[in-house]
DRENPANU-270316 format. One line per 4 residues: number of its first residue (from 1); their letters; for each residue x, y, z of C-alpha. Coordinates in Angstrom, 3 decimals. Layout:
NUM = A = X/Y/Z | ...
//
This chain:
1 = XXXX = -14.771/32.791/-18.076 | -15.911/34.775/-15.042 | -13.509/32.837/-12.821 | -10.644/33.568/-15.206
5 = XXXX = -11.404/37.293/-15.175 | -11.695/37.412/-11.372 | -8.478/35.471/-10.974 | -6.629/37.769/-13.409
9 = XXXX = -7.912/40.849/-11.536 | -6.983/39.416/-8.143 | -10.549/39.731/-6.877 | -10.236/36.880/-4.410
13 = XXXX = -13.445/37.360/-2.441 | -15.570/37.445/-5.572 | -13.703/34.424/-6.942 | -14.340/32.456/-3.750
17 = XXXX = -18.020/33.391/-3.908 | -18.232/32.267/-7.534 | -16.487/28.961/-6.882 | -18.476/28.199/-3.740
21 = XXXX = -21.796/28.313/-5.578 | -21.052/24.992/-7.278 | -18.820/22.786/-5.134 | -17.761/19.485/-6.670
25 = XXXX = -18.477/16.445/-4.458 | -14.860/15.255/-4.631 | -13.529/18.413/-3.001 | -11.677/19.711/-6.071
29 = XXXX = -13.538/23.029/-5.950 | -12.729/23.384/-2.267 | -9.109/22.861/-3.207 | -9.280/25.594/-5.858
33 = XXXX = -10.588/27.991/-3.219 | -7.900/26.893/-0.777 | -5.147/27.566/-3.274 | -6.489/30.980/-4.232
37 = XXXX = -6.747/32.061/-0.611 | -3.316/30.699/0.123 | -1.785/32.548/-2.814 | -3.395/35.719/-1.486
41 = XXXX = -1.664/35.194/1.855 | -4.913/34.378/3.659 | -3.576/31.227/5.285 | -6.142/30.862/8.082
45 = XXXX = -9.034/31.101/5.647 | -7.314/28.625/3.348 | -7.023/26.118/6.207 | -10.680/26.657/7.133
49 = XXXX = -11.742/25.878/3.577 | -9.480/22.814/3.460 | -11.043/21.512/6.676 | -14.503/22.214/5.280
53 = XXXX = -13.560/20.362/2.108 | -12.659/17.218/4.022 | -15.822/17.465/6.076 | -18.025/17.962/3.011
57 = XXXX = -16.484/14.984/1.192 | -16.503/12.602/4.147 | -18.975/10.215/2.505 | -18.125/10.812/-1.141
61 = XXXX = -15.029/8.856/-2.148 | -12.869/9.263/-4.047 | -12.081/12.727/-2.766 | -9.271/15.024/-3.758
65 = XXXX = -6.513/14.010/-1.393 | -4.535/17.147/-2.109 | -6.738/18.697/0.564 | -5.321/16.167/3.025
69 = XXXX = -1.746/16.922/2.054 | -2.311/20.678/2.229 | -3.689/20.426/5.761 | -1.063/17.919/6.861
73 = XXXX = 1.695/20.291/5.802 | 0.110/23.207/7.602 | -0.602/21.250/10.791 | 2.971/20.026/10.919
77 = XXXX = 4.278/23.493/10.186 | 2.224/24.916/13.065 | 3.205/22.120/15.456 | -0.400/20.934/15.674
81 = XXXX = 0.590/17.301/16.031 | -2.682/16.133/17.574 | -4.555/17.503/14.568 | -1.970/15.981/12.230
85 = XXXX = -2.411/12.515/13.730 | -6.196/12.844/13.613 | -6.010/13.876/9.954 | -3.725/10.985/9.020
89 = XXXX = -5.884/8.525/10.961 | -8.970/9.690/9.092 | -7.093/9.351/5.826 | -6.312/5.689/6.559
93 = XXXX = -9.963/5.105/7.411 | -11.125/6.851/4.258 | -8.363/5.731/1.893 | -6.547/2.707/3.290
97 = XXXX = -3.333/2.318/1.306 | 0.242/1.576/2.249 | 1.022/5.227/1.550 | -1.586/6.588/3.971
101 = XXXX = -0.508/4.048/6.592 | 3.104/5.181/6.260 | 2.048/8.816/6.579 | 0.136/8.016/9.758
105 = XXXX = 3.130/6.146/11.153 | 5.423/9.076/10.419 | 3.039/11.552/12.047 | 2.619/9.363/15.110
109 = XXXX = 6.329/8.891/15.555 | 6.736/12.652/15.448 | 4.012/12.936/18.081 | 5.402/9.950/20.065
113 = XXXX = 2.135/8.024/19.965 | 2.735/5.235/17.431 | 2.618/2.396/19.956 | -0.899/3.455/20.935
117 = XXXX = -2.084/4.296/17.430 | -0.704/1.313/15.515 | -3.239/-1.286/16.755 | -6.103/1.001/15.740
121 = XXXX = -4.618/1.562/12.292 | -4.099/-2.167/11.766 | -7.674/-2.831/12.875 | -8.907/-0.440/10.178
125 = XXXX = -6.824/-2.224/7.551 | -8.021/-5.631/8.763 | -11.650/-4.539/8.492 | -10.948/-3.203/5.013
129 = XXXX = -9.192/-6.416/3.964 | -12.141/-8.570/4.983 | -14.727/-6.254/3.447 | -16.175/-5.260/6.806
133 = XXXX = -15.271/-1.582/6.529 | -17.882/0.600/4.781 | -19.145/-2.420/2.880 | -16.167/-2.512/0.536
137 = XXXX = -15.220/-5.752/-1.166 | -11.957/-7.363/-0.028 | -8.834/-6.116/-1.771 | -7.102/-8.420/-4.226
141 = XXXX = -4.013/-7.979/-2.081 | -4.775/-6.652/1.406 | -2.917/-3.545/2.494 | -2.852/-5.086/5.963
145 = XXXX = -0.168/-7.557/4.881 | 1.847/-4.829/3.160 | 1.638/-2.641/6.263 | 2.833/-5.386/8.592
149 = XXXX = 5.739/-6.196/6.294 | 6.570/-2.499/6.013 | 6.653/-2.337/9.807 | 9.169/-5.172/9.811
153 = XXXX = 6.637/-7.393/11.582 | 6.966/-10.430/9.328 | 5.863/-12.938/11.978 | 2.532/-11.204/12.537
157 = XXXX = 2.063/-10.789/8.789 | 2.659/-14.534/8.305 | 0.193/-15.409/11.058 | -2.389/-12.959/9.671
161 = XXXX = -2.234/-13.973/6.010 | -4.525/-17.043/6.245 | -7.366/-14.896/7.610 | -7.406/-12.360/4.755
165 = XXXX = -7.500/-12.792/0.948 | -3.721/-12.755/0.498 | -2.387/-12.979/-3.059 | 0.187/-15.528/-4.172
169 = XXXX = 2.709/-12.722/-4.753 | 2.209/-11.591/-1.158 | 2.596/-15.152/0.092 | 5.959/-15.360/-1.670
173 = XXXX = 7.129/-12.108/-0.080 | 5.986/-13.446/3.275 | 7.864/-16.690/2.671 | 10.985/-14.687/1.841
177 = XXXX = 10.606/-12.802/5.111 | 10.206/-15.866/7.353 | 12.215/-18.476/5.441 | 15.151/-18.570/7.825
181 = XXXX = 12.911/-19.105/10.847 | 10.278/-21.287/9.159 | 11.751/-23.102/6.136 | 9.192/-25.909/6.324
185 = XXXX = 6.339/-23.397/6.086 | 7.960/-21.288/3.365 | 8.784/-24.228/1.077 | 5.193/-25.076/0.000
189 = XXXX = 4.650/-21.426/-0.925 | 7.572/-21.479/-3.357 | 6.428/-24.749/-4.891 | 2.895/-23.395/-5.298
193 = XXXX = 4.228/-20.264/-6.991 | 6.275/-22.370/-9.398 | 3.281/-24.323/-10.705 | 1.666/-21.658/-12.943
197 = XXXX = 5.073/-20.572/-14.264 | 5.627/-23.978/-15.817 | 2.991/-23.098/-18.410 | 4.650/-19.797/-19.339
201 = XXXX = 7.504/-18.828/-21.619 | 9.745/-15.788/-21.869 | 12.542/-14.219/-19.872 | 10.431/-12.846/-16.964
205 = XXXX = 8.906/-16.270/-16.310 | 12.283/-18.015/-16.507 | 13.864/-15.442/-14.209 | 11.088/-15.879/-11.669
209 = XXXX = 11.277/-19.675/-11.832 | 15.006/-19.510/-11.152 | 14.495/-17.236/-8.150 | 11.822/-19.506/-6.708
213 = XXXX = 13.923/-22.619/-7.236 | 16.864/-21.022/-5.443 | 14.558/-20.164/-2.536 | 13.140/-23.690/-2.473
217 = XXXX = 16.668/-25.122/-2.472 | 17.568/-22.904/0.487 | 14.588/-24.303/2.388 | 15.555/-27.896/1.616
221 = XXXX = 19.122/-27.223/2.725 | 17.879/-25.766/6.000 | 15.681/-28.830/6.478 | 18.373/-31.319/5.478
225 = XXXX = 16.275/-32.632/2.567 | 18.441/-31.708/-0.410 | 17.910/-35.117/-1.993 | 14.211/-34.358/-2.231
229 = XXXX = 14.978/-31.070/-3.971 | 17.311/-32.848/-6.386 | 14.476/-35.170/-7.408 | 12.048/-32.280/-7.786
233 = XXXX = 14.511/-30.332/-9.927 | 15.250/-33.349/-12.132 | 11.529/-33.828/-12.800 | 11.098/-30.135/-13.535
237 = XXXX = 14.020/-30.066/-15.959 | 12.680/-33.128/-17.760 | 9.264/-31.503/-18.055 | 10.670/-28.146/-19.227
241 = XXXX = 13.585/-29.385/-21.339 | 12.318/-27.809/-24.566 | 12.727/-24.348/-23.059 | 16.394/-23.916/-23.914
245 = XXXX = 16.670/-20.424/-22.427 | 15.240/-21.694/-19.149 | 17.697/-24.597/-19.115 | 20.539/-22.170/-19.748
249 = XXXX = 19.338/-19.955/-16.929 | 19.164/-22.885/-14.516 | 22.640/-24.019/-15.524 | 24.026/-20.545/-14.799
253 = XXX = 22.760/-20.836/-11.228 | 23.828/-24.407/-10.620 | 20.299/-25.748/-10.734
//
């Protein structure tokens, strides 16, 4: 109630004092102070509180990432690119997602330092993927693979995948990315992904089976082993023949 009264009266200093007596560990109270100061036109003080918020929540994830975005905007606005890169790097270390990696990449390209920064960012994601970073358990699907694919570095992603806990869905995306160059390597991935789908019913499963079969056929064609695919497909159709909608879907695609 006191905070509401102070806010309504525009008594910013007293409001900041009131809020700062009980700071939440996730930084949300810091953010409230930042926004009040910013609305009052006290931009430098707002930035100071945002920086303090990130410092105070360094070891208390999850923290309110709106503090990060507030500072990032202000650093970029002021042309403080070194600070912007440092902020984005820390965000990847603290909150390693594809989104934070992309933000770091964008900042580094603006500052013309991505070639130097990228290996460090990937090392952070690798440590996170293997559970080495801050004792976290490995991700179900490592961001490292997503980041490499997002960079357009499919070859490195393919080479990296066996060393981290890559999901089957990620393996399929990797196979899609390298199929033209490595059809023999991509083919087993498609066949492995087809196996669990044979036990499923419904349009999504049938659609996915069709997509995977088309990809497998492309690999066999590239390898000159279409006869082998024909045998595989015949066995699959015999096994799945009761699924009329699947059979219709395969017919529509010449399978």
